[in-house]
C-alpha positions as CSV (number, residue, x, y, z in Angstrom):
1,M,21.0,-31.2,0.8
2,S,20.1,-30.4,-2.5
3,K,22.1,-27.3,-4.1
4,Q,20.4,-26.5,-7.1
5,F,20.7,-23.1,-6.5
6,L,24.2,-23.5,-7.8
7,A,23.6,-25.0,-10.7
8,T,21.1,-22.3,-11.6
9,Y,24.0,-19.9,-10.6
10,R,26.3,-21.6,-13.3
11,Q,23.5,-21.3,-15.9
12,W,23.6,-17.8,-15.5
13,L,26.9,-17.1,-15.1
14,E,27.9,-18.8,-18.5
15,S,24.6,-18.5,-20.8
16,N,24.3,-16.2,-23.5
17,E,21.1,-15.2,-22.3
18,F,22.4,-12.7,-20.1
19,D,24.1,-9.5,-20.4
20,E,27.7,-9.0,-19.4
21,E,26.8,-6.7,-16.2
22,T,25.1,-9.4,-15.2
23,Q,27.1,-11.9,-15.1
24,A,30.4,-9.3,-13.7
25,E,27.9,-9.1,-10.8
26,L,27.7,-13.0,-10.5
27,R,31.5,-13.5,-10.7
28,A,32.0,-10.8,-7.5
29,I,30.1,-12.8,-5.8
30,E,31.9,-16.8,-7.0
31,H,33.0,-17.9,-3.5
32,D,30.1,-16.1,-1.0
33,E,27.8,-19.6,-1.1
34,K,25.5,-17.8,1.2
35,D,24.4,-15.0,-1.3
36,I,24.4,-17.2,-4.2
37,E,21.8,-19.5,-2.2
38,D,19.4,-16.1,-1.2
39,R,20.1,-14.8,-4.9
40,F,18.9,-18.4,-6.4
41,Y,17.1,-20.7,-4.0
42,K,13.8,-19.4,-5.1
43,E,12.4,-17.4,-8.1
44,L,11.2,-14.0,-6.8
45,D,7.6,-14.5,-5.9
46,F,4.5,-13.0,-8.1
47,G,2.2,-12.5,-5.2
48,T,-1.0,-10.6,-5.0
49,A,1.1,-7.5,-4.4
50,G,3.2,-8.1,-7.7
51,L,7.2,-8.6,-7.5
52,R,8.8,-7.0,-4.8
53,G,12.8,-7.6,-4.2
54,V,16.1,-6.2,-3.7
55,I,18.0,-5.1,-6.9
56,G,20.6,-7.3,-8.4
57,A,21.2,-10.3,-10.7
58,G,19.2,-14.1,-9.8
59,T,16.1,-15.6,-9.8
60,N,15.1,-13.9,-6.5
61,R,16.2,-10.7,-7.6
62,M,14.3,-7.4,-9.6
63,N,16.1,-7.5,-12.6
64,I,15.6,-7.1,-16.2
65,Y,15.2,-11.0,-16.7
66,T,12.6,-11.3,-13.7
67,V,10.5,-7.9,-14.9
68,G,10.9,-9.4,-18.6
69,K,9.5,-12.7,-17.3
70,V,6.4,-11.4,-15.9
71,T,5.8,-9.0,-18.7
72,Q,5.9,-11.8,-21.3
73,G,3.3,-13.9,-19.0
74,L,1.1,-10.7,-18.8
75,C,1.4,-10.1,-22.7
76,D,0.2,-13.9,-23.1
77,M,-2.5,-13.5,-20.8
78,L,-3.9,-10.6,-22.2
79,N,-3.6,-11.7,-26.0
80,D,-5.1,-14.9,-25.3
81,A,-7.8,-12.9,-23.9
82,G,-8.1,-10.7,-26.7
83,A,-6.1,-7.6,-25.6
84,G,-3.6,-8.2,-28.7
85,A,-6.6,-8.2,-30.9
86,A,-5.9,-5.0,-32.9
87,P,-2.9,-5.4,-34.7
88,K,-4.0,-9.2,-35.4
89,A,-7.7,-7.4,-36.7
90,A,-5.6,-5.0,-38.7
91,E,-3.9,-7.7,-40.5
92,S,-6.8,-9.6,-41.6
93,G,-8.5,-5.9,-42.6
94,Q,-10.8,-6.3,-39.7
95,A,-11.9,-3.1,-37.4
96,C,-10.9,-3.5,-33.7
97,A,-10.4,-0.6,-31.1
98,P,-6.9,-0.6,-30.0
99,V,-6.3,-2.0,-26.4
100,G,-3.2,-1.2,-24.3
101,V,-1.3,-1.3,-21.1
102,A,-0.1,1.6,-19.1
103,I,3.5,1.9,-17.7
104,A,4.4,4.4,-14.7
105,Y,7.1,4.4,-12.6
106,D,9.2,6.0,-9.6
107,P,12.4,7.6,-9.1
108,R,14.2,4.6,-7.7
109,H,17.4,2.7,-9.2
110,K,16.5,1.1,-12.3
111,S,12.7,2.1,-12.3
112,A,13.1,3.7,-15.4
113,E,14.9,0.9,-17.2
114,F,12.3,-1.7,-16.2
115,A,9.5,0.3,-17.4
116,M,11.0,1.0,-21.1
117,E,11.8,-2.7,-20.9
118,C,8.2,-3.7,-20.2
119,A,7.1,-1.3,-22.7
120,R,9.9,-3.1,-25.5
121,I,8.1,-6.6,-24.9
122,I,4.3,-5.7,-24.9
123,A,5.0,-3.7,-28.3
124,A,7.1,-6.8,-29.4
125,N,4.0,-8.8,-28.4
126,G,1.6,-6.5,-30.4
127,I,-0.2,-5.0,-27.4
128,R,-0.1,-0.6,-27.5
129,A,2.2,0.4,-24.5
130,Y,1.3,4.0,-22.9
131,L,4.9,4.7,-21.2
132,F,4.6,8.1,-19.0
133,E,6.9,10.2,-20.1
134,D,8.8,10.4,-16.5
135,I,8.0,9.8,-12.8
136,R,4.7,9.5,-11.9
137,P,2.5,8.5,-8.6
138,T,0.9,5.3,-8.5
139,P,-2.7,6.8,-7.9
140,E,-2.0,8.7,-11.6
141,L,-0.7,5.1,-13.2
142,S,-4.4,3.3,-11.7
143,F,-6.6,6.2,-13.0
144,A,-4.5,6.2,-16.6
145,V,-5.8,2.7,-17.0
146,R,-9.3,3.6,-17.4
147,H,-9.1,7.1,-18.6
148,L,-6.7,5.8,-21.6
149,G,-9.3,2.5,-21.6
150,C,-6.2,-0.2,-21.2
151,A,-6.3,-3.5,-20.7
152,A,-3.7,-3.6,-17.8
153,G,-1.5,-1.1,-15.9
154,I,2.4,-1.7,-14.7
155,M,3.8,0.5,-11.9
156,I,7.0,0.0,-11.1
157,T,7.4,0.7,-7.7
158,A,8.7,-0.4,-4.1
159,S,6.9,2.2,-2.3
160,H,8.1,2.8,1.1
161,N,10.9,0.6,0.8
162,P,14.6,0.9,1.1
163,S,16.6,2.3,-1.7
164,R,18.2,-1.4,-2.8
165,Y,14.5,-2.6,-3.3
166,N,12.3,-1.8,-6.4
167,G,9.1,-3.8,-7.5
168,Y,6.5,-4.6,-9.9
169,K,2.4,-3.9,-9.6
170,A,0.3,-5.5,-12.1
171,Y,-3.3,-3.4,-12.7
172,G,-6.4,-4.9,-13.9
173,A,-9.0,-3.1,-16.6
174,D,-10.4,-1.8,-14.0
175,G,-7.6,0.1,-12.6
176,A,-7.3,-2.0,-9.3
177,Q,-4.3,-3.9,-8.5
178,M,-5.1,-7.1,-10.2
179,S,-7.4,-9.7,-8.1
180,V,-5.8,-12.9,-6.4
181,E,-7.3,-15.2,-9.5
182,D,-5.5,-13.0,-12.1
183,S,-2.4,-12.7,-10.2
184,D,-2.3,-16.4,-9.9
185,R,-3.5,-16.8,-13.7
186,L,-0.5,-14.1,-14.6
187,A,2.1,-16.1,-12.5
188,G,1.1,-19.4,-14.1
189,Y,1.4,-17.9,-17.8
190,A,5.1,-16.4,-16.6
191,A,6.0,-20.0,-15.1
192,R,5.2,-21.7,-18.3
193,L,8.4,-19.8,-19.8
194,D,11.4,-22.2,-20.7
195,G,13.7,-19.7,-19.0
196,Y,14.4,-16.4,-20.2
197,A,14.5,-16.9,-24.2
198,G,11.0,-17.0,-24.8
199,I,10.6,-12.9,-24.0
200,R,10.2,-11.1,-26.7
201,K,11.4,-7.5,-27.4
202,I,11.7,-4.8,-30.0
203,S,13.9,-1.8,-29.5
204,A,11.7,1.3,-28.5
205,E,12.6,2.8,-31.7
206,E,10.6,0.0,-33.6
207,A,8.1,0.3,-31.3
208,R,7.3,3.7,-31.7
209,A,7.5,3.8,-35.4
210,S,4.7,0.7,-35.3
211,G,2.8,2.8,-33.3
212,L,3.1,0.7,-30.4
213,L,4.7,2.5,-27.8
214,A,3.1,6.0,-26.6
215,I,4.3,8.3,-24.6
216,I,1.9,10.3,-22.4
217,G,2.0,13.0,-20.2
218,A,0.3,16.6,-19.3
219,D,-2.9,15.3,-21.2
220,V,-3.6,12.7,-18.7
221,D,-2.0,14.7,-15.7
222,D,-4.6,17.6,-16.3
223,A,-7.6,15.0,-16.5
224,Y,-6.4,13.7,-13.1
225,V,-5.9,17.0,-11.3
226,G,-9.5,17.6,-12.5
227,E,-11.2,15.0,-10.9
228,V,-8.7,15.6,-7.9
229,K,-10.1,19.0,-7.1
230,K,-13.7,17.8,-7.7
231,L,-13.2,16.2,-4.1
232,S,-12.8,19.3,-2.1
233,L,-15.6,19.9,0.5
234,R,-15.5,23.4,2.0
235,L,-13.4,25.6,-0.2
236,P,-15.3,28.5,-0.5
237,E,-16.3,28.7,2.8
238,I,-12.6,28.6,4.4
239,A,-11.7,31.0,1.3
240,A,-14.3,33.3,2.3
241,D,-12.3,34.3,5.5
242,G,-8.7,34.5,4.0
243,T,-7.9,31.3,5.6
244,L,-6.0,29.8,3.0
245,S,-4.1,32.5,1.9
246,R,-2.8,32.4,5.6
247,I,-2.3,28.8,6.5
248,K,1.2,27.6,6.1
249,V,1.7,24.1,4.8
250,V,5.2,22.2,4.4
251,Y,5.2,19.2,2.3
252,T,7.6,17.1,1.1
253,P,7.9,14.3,-1.3
254,I,10.8,12.8,0.6
255,H,12.6,12.6,-3.4
256,G,9.6,10.7,-5.0
257,T,6.5,11.2,-7.1
258,G,4.4,13.6,-5.6
259,N,6.7,16.8,-5.7
260,I,4.6,18.6,-9.3
261,L,1.0,16.9,-8.7
262,V,0.4,17.9,-5.0
263,R,2.3,21.4,-5.1
264,R,-0.2,21.9,-8.1
265,V,-3.5,20.4,-6.4
266,L,-2.4,22.9,-3.2
267,H,-1.9,26.1,-5.4
268,E,-4.9,25.6,-7.8
269,N,-7.2,25.2,-4.9
270,G,-5.9,28.7,-3.4
271,F,-3.1,27.3,-0.8
272,L,-0.4,30.2,-1.4
273,N,2.3,29.0,1.6
274,V,3.2,26.0,0.6
275,L,7.2,25.3,1.3
276,T,8.8,22.0,0.3
277,V,12.2,21.0,1.8
278,P,14.4,21.6,-0.3
279,E,16.8,18.7,0.0
280,Q,14.1,16.5,-0.3
281,E,12.0,18.2,-3.1
282,L,14.1,16.5,-6.3
283,P,14.2,12.8,-7.1
284,D,16.8,10.6,-5.7
285,P,17.0,6.7,-5.7
286,E,19.4,6.6,-2.7
287,F,16.5,9.0,-0.8
288,S,20.0,9.7,1.2
289,T,18.4,12.4,3.5
290,V,16.4,9.6,5.3
291,A,16.8,6.1,7.1
292,S,14.0,4.8,5.5
293,P,11.5,7.0,2.7
294,N,8.6,6.1,5.1
295,P,6.2,8.8,6.1
296,E,4.4,6.6,8.7
297,Y,7.5,7.5,11.3
298,R,8.9,10.6,12.5
299,E,12.4,10.4,11.2
300,A,11.3,10.7,7.9
301,F,9.8,14.7,8.7
302,E,12.8,15.5,10.8
303,M,14.2,18.0,7.7
304,A,10.7,19.0,7.1
305,I,10.1,19.4,11.1
306,A,13.1,21.9,11.3
307,L,11.9,23.8,8.4
308,A,8.6,24.2,9.7
309,A,9.8,25.6,13.0
310,S,11.9,27.9,11.5
311,E,8.8,29.4,9.3
312,N,6.5,29.1,11.8
313,V,4.4,26.4,9.9
314,D,1.0,25.2,10.9
315,I,1.2,21.3,8.9
316,I,3.4,19.1,7.4
317,I,2.6,16.7,4.7
318,G,4.7,14.0,3.5
319,S,4.2,11.4,0.8
320,D,6.3,8.3,0.3
321,P,8.4,7.7,-2.9
322,D,5.2,6.5,-5.4
323,C,3.1,8.9,-3.6
324,D,0.6,6.5,-2.6
325,R,0.4,6.8,1.1
326,I,0.8,9.9,3.2
327,G,1.9,10.9,7.0
328,V,0.9,14.2,8.5
329,V,2.7,16.8,11.4
330,Y,1.0,19.4,13.0
331,R,2.0,21.9,15.4
332,S,0.5,21.8,18.7
333,R,-0.2,24.6,21.1
334,S,2.7,24.3,22.9
335,G,4.5,25.1,19.9
336,A,5.5,21.1,19.4
337,Y,5.5,18.7,16.4
338,E,3.4,16.3,16.6
339,V,3.1,13.0,14.4
340,L,-0.1,11.6,13.5
341,T,-0.7,8.0,13.3
342,G,-2.3,6.5,10.1
343,N,-5.7,5.2,12.2
344,Q,-5.5,8.9,13.4
345,I,-5.3,10.6,9.9
346,G,-8.1,8.4,8.5
347,C,-10.4,8.9,11.8
348,L,-9.8,12.5,11.4
349,L,-10.6,12.6,7.6
350,M,-13.6,10.2,8.2
351,E,-15.2,12.2,10.4
352,Y,-14.1,15.4,8.5
353,I,-15.7,14.2,4.9
354,L,-18.5,12.8,6.5
355,A,-19.2,15.7,8.5
356,A,-19.1,18.0,5.4
357,K,-21.5,15.9,3.3
358,K,-23.9,15.6,5.9
359,E,-24.0,19.4,6.5
360,A,-24.3,19.5,2.6
361,G,-27.1,17.0,2.4
362,A,-24.9,14.7,0.2
363,L,-24.5,11.6,2.7
364,A,-27.3,8.9,0.8
365,A,-29.4,7.4,3.6
366,G,-29.0,4.0,3.7
367,R,-26.5,3.9,0.8
368,S,-23.7,5.4,1.7
369,F,-20.8,3.3,3.2
370,V,-16.9,3.3,4.0
371,V,-14.2,0.2,4.2
372,K,-11.9,-0.1,6.2
373,S,-8.9,-3.2,6.8
374,I,-9.8,-5.7,9.4
375,V,-6.3,-4.6,11.4
376,T,-7.6,-1.2,10.9
377,T,-8.6,1.0,14.1
378,K,-12.1,-0.1,15.5
379,L,-12.5,3.9,16.0
380,A,-13.6,4.0,12.6
381,N,-16.9,1.6,12.9
382,Q,-17.5,4.1,16.0
383,I,-17.6,7.1,13.7
384,A,-19.4,5.4,10.8
385,E,-22.1,4.1,13.2
386,R,-23.0,7.8,14.3
387,Y,-23.3,9.2,10.6
388,G,-25.5,5.9,9.7
389,V,-23.1,5.1,6.7
390,G,-22.5,1.5,6.3
391,I,-19.0,-0.2,7.1
392,H,-17.0,-2.9,5.1
393,E,-14.0,-4.7,6.6
394,V,-11.4,-6.3,4.2
395,Y,-7.9,-7.9,4.5
396,T,-5.0,-5.8,4.7
397,G,-4.3,-4.5,1.2
398,F,-6.0,-1.5,-0.6
399,K,-6.8,-3.9,-3.7
400,Y,-9.4,-5.4,-0.9
401,I,-11.0,-2.0,-0.4
402,C,-11.4,-1.1,-3.9
403,K,-12.8,-4.3,-4.8
404,T,-15.7,-3.3,-2.2
405,V,-16.0,0.0,-4.0
406,K,-16.1,-1.2,-7.1
407,D,-18.7,-4.0,-6.1
408,V,-21.2,-2.2,-3.8
409,D,-20.6,1.5,-5.6
410,E,-20.4,0.5,-8.9
411,F,-22.2,-2.9,-9.5
412,G,-24.6,-2.3,-6.2
413,D,-26.6,0.1,-5.1
414,G,-24.0,1.5,-2.1
415,E,-22.7,4.9,-2.9
416,F,-18.5,5.3,-1.5
417,E,-17.6,8.1,0.8
418,F,-13.7,7.0,2.2
419,G,-11.7,4.1,2.6
420,F,-8.3,3.7,4.4
421,E,-6.1,1.4,6.2
422,E,-3.6,1.8,9.4
423,S,-0.5,1.8,7.2
424,N,-1.4,5.7,6.2
425,G,-3.4,4.9,2.9
426,Y,-6.4,6.6,1.7
427,L,-9.0,6.9,-0.9
428,A,-12.0,9.3,-1.7
429,G,-13.9,9.3,-4.8
430,T,-13.9,6.6,-7.6
431,F,-11.5,7.5,-10.6
432,V,-8.7,6.1,-8.8
433,R,-8.7,2.5,-7.5
434,D,-6.0,2.7,-5.3
435,K,-5.0,4.6,-2.1
436,D,-4.1,8.5,-3.5
437,G,-1.7,10.2,-1.6
438,V,-2.1,13.2,-4.2
439,I,-6.2,13.4,-3.3
440,A,-5.4,12.9,0.6
441,S,-2.8,15.6,0.7
442,M,-5.5,17.8,-0.7
443,L,-8.5,16.5,1.8
444,I,-5.5,16.8,4.7
445,A,-4.5,20.6,3.8
446,E,-8.2,21.5,3.4
447,M,-9.0,20.2,6.6
448,A,-6.3,21.6,8.4
449,A,-7.7,24.9,7.2
450,W,-10.9,24.2,8.0
451,Y,-9.9,24.0,11.5
452,A,-7.7,26.5,11.4
453,S,-10.5,29.1,10.1
454,R,-12.3,28.2,13.4
455,G,-9.5,28.8,15.6
456,K,-8.6,24.8,16.1
457,T,-5.7,22.3,15.5
458,F,-5.3,18.9,14.8
459,A,-5.0,18.2,18.4
460,D,-7.9,19.7,19.2
461,A,-9.9,18.0,16.3
462,L,-8.5,14.7,17.7
463,N,-9.3,15.6,21.1
464,E,-13.3,16.2,19.9
465,I,-13.0,12.7,18.4
466,F,-11.9,10.9,21.9
467,D,-14.4,12.6,23.9
468,N,-17.4,11.4,21.1
469,Y,-16.1,8.2,21.1
470,G,-13.6,7.2,23.9
471,Y,-10.1,7.1,23.8
472,T,-9.0,4.5,21.5
473,M,-5.5,3.9,20.9
474,D,-3.6,2.1,18.3
475,D,-0.1,0.9,17.6
476,V,1.9,-1.7,14.8
477,V,4.9,-3.0,16.0
478,S,6.9,-4.6,13.3
479,Y,9.7,-7.4,13.5
480,T,11.8,-7.7,10.4
481,L,13.9,-11.4,9.2
482,E,15.5,-11.1,6.2
483,G,16.1,-14.2,4.1
484,I,15.1,-17.9,4.2
485,E,16.0,-18.1,8.0
486,G,13.9,-15.4,8.5
487,L,10.9,-16.5,6.6
488,G,11.3,-19.9,8.1
489,R,10.9,-18.1,11.6
490,I,8.2,-16.1,10.4
491,Q,6.2,-19.2,9.4
492,S,7.1,-21.3,13.0
493,A,5.7,-18.4,15.0
494,M,2.5,-18.4,12.9
495,D,2.4,-22.3,13.3
496,A,3.1,-22.3,17.0
497,L,0.3,-19.6,17.4
498,R,-2.2,-22.2,15.5
499,S,-1.2,-25.1,17.1
500,G,-0.7,-23.9,20.5
501,R,-3.6,-21.7,20.8
502,P,-2.6,-19.7,24.0
503,E,-5.1,-18.9,26.4
504,D,-3.6,-15.7,27.5
505,F,-0.7,-13.5,26.9
506,G,1.1,-12.1,29.9
507,G,-2.1,-12.0,32.0
508,F,-4.5,-10.6,29.1
509,R,-6.9,-13.4,28.5
510,V,-7.7,-14.5,25.2
511,S,-11.8,-14.2,24.8
512,V,-11.9,-14.6,20.9
513,C,-9.4,-15.9,18.6
514,K,-10.2,-15.4,14.3
515,D,-8.4,-17.2,12.5
516,Y,-8.5,-15.5,8.6
517,L,-6.6,-18.9,6.9
518,T,-8.6,-21.6,8.8
519,G,-11.9,-19.6,8.7
520,E,-11.9,-21.0,12.8
521,V,-13.4,-18.6,15.4
522,I,-12.4,-20.0,18.8
523,E,-14.5,-18.4,21.6
524,A,-12.9,-18.5,25.3
525,V,-9.7,-20.2,24.5
526,G,-8.6,-22.7,26.9
527,R,-10.9,-21.4,29.4
528,G,-11.8,-24.0,31.9
529,A,-9.2,-26.5,30.9
530,A,-7.1,-28.0,33.5
531,S,-4.6,-29.6,31.1
532,D,-2.1,-27.9,28.3
533,D,-3.0,-30.6,26.3
534,G,-4.2,-29.6,23.3
535,A,-7.1,-31.8,22.9
536,A,-8.4,-30.5,26.6
537,K,-8.0,-26.7,25.1
538,A,-9.7,-27.2,22.2
539,A,-12.9,-29.3,24.1
540,A,-12.7,-26.0,26.3
541,A,-13.4,-23.8,23.9
542,A,-16.3,-23.3,21.5
543,V,-15.7,-23.3,17.6
544,S,-17.2,-21.7,15.0
545,R,-16.5,-20.9,11.5
546,M,-16.3,-17.5,9.5
547,E,-17.8,-17.5,5.7
548,L,-14.8,-16.0,3.8
549,P,-14.7,-15.2,0.0
550,E,-11.0,-15.6,0.5
551,T,-8.5,-16.7,3.1
552,S,-5.3,-14.6,4.6
553,N,-2.5,-15.4,6.8
554,V,-3.9,-13.6,9.8
555,L,-4.4,-14.4,13.2
556,A,-6.9,-11.7,15.4
557,Y,-7.4,-11.7,19.1
558,Q,-9.7,-9.9,21.2
559,M,-8.9,-10.2,24.8
560,A,-11.7,-10.0,28.2
561,D,-10.6,-6.4,28.5
562,G,-11.8,-5.8,25.2
563,S,-7.9,-4.9,24.1
564,V,-7.3,-6.6,20.4
565,F,-4.5,-7.5,18.7
566,Q,-3.7,-9.1,15.0
567,I,-0.7,-10.4,13.7
568,R,-0.1,-11.3,10.2
569,P,3.1,-11.6,7.6
570,S,3.7,-8.9,5.4
571,G,3.2,-9.5,1.8
572,T,5.6,-7.0,0.4
573,E,8.3,-7.0,2.8
574,P,10.4,-9.5,5.2
575,K,8.4,-8.5,8.2
576,I,5.6,-9.8,10.3
577,K,3.5,-7.2,12.0
578,V,1.2,-6.9,15.1
579,Y,-1.3,-4.4,15.2
580,Y,-2.7,-3.2,18.9
581,G,-5.5,-1.4,19.9
582,V,-7.2,-0.4,23.4
583,T,-9.8,1.5,24.6
584,D,-10.1,3.5,27.9
585,A,-12.4,6.4,29.9
586,T,-9.3,8.7,29.8
587,R,-6.3,9.3,27.4
588,E,-3.8,8.8,29.7
589,G,-5.4,5.1,31.1
590,A,-5.6,4.3,27.2
591,E,-2.1,5.3,26.9
592,K,-0.9,3.3,30.0
593,L,-3.0,0.3,29.0
594,L,-1.4,0.0,25.6
595,K,2.0,0.2,26.6
596,E,0.8,-2.6,29.2
597,F,-0.9,-4.8,26.3
598,I,2.0,-4.2,24.0
599,G,4.7,-5.5,26.6
600,A,2.5,-8.7,27.6
601,V,1.8,-9.7,23.7
602,A,5.7,-8.6,22.6
603,S,7.1,-11.2,25.2
604,V,5.1,-14.0,23.6
605,I,5.7,-13.2,20.2
606,E,9.5,-12.3,20.6
607,K,10.1,-15.7,22.1
608,L,8.5,-17.6,19.3
609,L,10.1,-15.7,16.3
610,Y,14.0,-15.4,18.3
611,E,14.2,-18.4,20.6
């Protein structure tokens, strides 16, 4: 068996390309071949979501060398496309508009260092770097790219991953995460570099002196906040009866970037009773008060719930470290604090936005549309249908949602109203091209105040949705399998499902299976087959094809009773995720059915993953 990783390790250990801190870290693991293998068996993948990995020394780690290589590739790509034309044109006496790259970062370990490294490399390549003065949310970076007229953007973040991770998101001139084509092109440019010696960079002082490094802050903040506030829907009505000054909100940034901007927007909109969790208010790269800084889970809200209970607070909002996702906890009539799922938040917001716009006569007949991912609740489809707006379903990942917004709203004849995915990402408006926790926090607080002004809680609002559309229950189960072995098990499980074509999962019979990797739609899988032979199953199934603009490693199953689940490997974490959805006439029935369905499917999936 080849052990090329050992040769690569030795090169890093001995070459003068790498600094002493890096080599000291590598010397410390000299006798740990398994750790060496994990660090060097491959280069950290630059996928459609950019880079994401554990911080440390090695080709399969986040460090200034892996970050630098991709940034140099980005510069080469932009210069080949003319983005570096400004300094070249100046040298030849020709006039040319300056073009640049906006850079933002979150409070994680090494984030500020990685961001400055990017700025130094960009400047050395003759492209202006616009670097935020301090930590900022991901959605503001998306906004800044178009606001400043940049050719690209970089966000240094690992979103809600544990503290040992960091990441690098690349954005195009449209303010959205790079398309698959552009991501592949960027990866190709980075791969052309012979090691790390080809990375060009200058000092920060040189970059500033040459005018190729600009520090940005309050001006962009003000412009962004101004656009966010324009998305408010019912503030005058709510303010008229004093609800805004009475309702209490607890907000926690979970040690991340959202604190200043979220609180500012709420304050300027008239929310006078916004409390923050003191222990979680300031940036902390360790996220030391939580096991994981993920607002999807109740564990991230324990301190916020304790504060809310002591202060008699109605609603809790929390954002992840880069403030692109939010979670919500509400106080029920019994006084208990309940966590809303990502799907529930999305459906509440969709209902609220569409209802408010319909009342105002602001829905564009035949043109208004919403967007959701294929793994997001089907309840959204029913809400859209009721209001007569179109709905587009896309692959998981907000880049696909924003591409649809761009194609249909900006270049088509549609009018975008709202987009969301089940993993707590939401967007209204078109000035940001990514999920936005600042916008979502503002709309959630406004929605809570609206219902409070009518004597209702989020529980009442959710029950009204269920009464109108049926009791739809959704859940997501994730399996974490790290390292080379974990990656192999995930891929083997997906391969086994594709080749085996299960005809049922613990008594839940498959009606339709959609394979978004091959484009196949397999109906009545296995029905009528008298053998376990694969050929017999294929003959018993009606197979057609989907027309897909792109492929994705997703399998979607619909059962004979209408229950559905989708399974896909995560693109950003060492996980495989299973998304469940059921509908029943009553809440109790839906809860019981969901539990049974998850158990039946999990028994098959877990056998494939662990045996």
